[in-house]
C-alpha positions in Angstrom: -92.0 -90.4 186.6 -95.0 -89.4 188.6 -98.4 -89.5 187.1 -98.7 -85.7 187.3 -95.5 -85.3 185.3 -96.7 -87.8 182.7 -100.0 -85.9 182.5 -98.2 -82.7 182.0 -96.1 -84.2 179.2 -99.2 -85.4 177.5 -100.8 -81.9 177.6 -103.5 -82.3 180.3 -103.8 -81.6 184.0 -103.7 -84.4 186.6 -106.7 -82.8 188.3 -108.8 -79.7 187.9 -109.9 -77.3 190.6 -113.7 -77.3 190.7 -116.2 -75.6 192.9 -117.6 -77.5 195.9 -121.0 -79.1 195.2 -123.3 -80.3 197.9 -126.7 -81.8 198.0 -129.0 -80.0 200.4 -132.5 -81.1 201.7 -135.4 -80.6 199.3 -133.3 -80.3 196.1 -134.8 -79.2 192.8 -134.4 -81.2 189.7 -131.6 -78.8 188.6 -129.8 -79.2 191.9 -129.8 -83.0 191.4 -128.5 -82.7 187.9 -125.6 -80.5 189.1 -124.6 -82.9 191.8 -124.8 -86.0 189.5 -122.7 -84.2 186.8 -120.1 -83.2 189.4 -119.9 -86.8 190.8 -119.6 -88.2 187.3 -116.8 -85.7 186.4 -115.0 -86.5 189.7 -115.2 -90.3 189.1 -114.7 -90.6 185.3 -112.9 -87.3 184.5 
């Protein structure tokens, strides 16, 4: 059984489509927080 099939059986998605986030020059504090949250979500789920 593939991991995506197992995830589906358990009731959650193997991955989630999320918007592209990029860090641009001279970011604001808010921009940094958005990027850090996106990276955390990508790594830890």
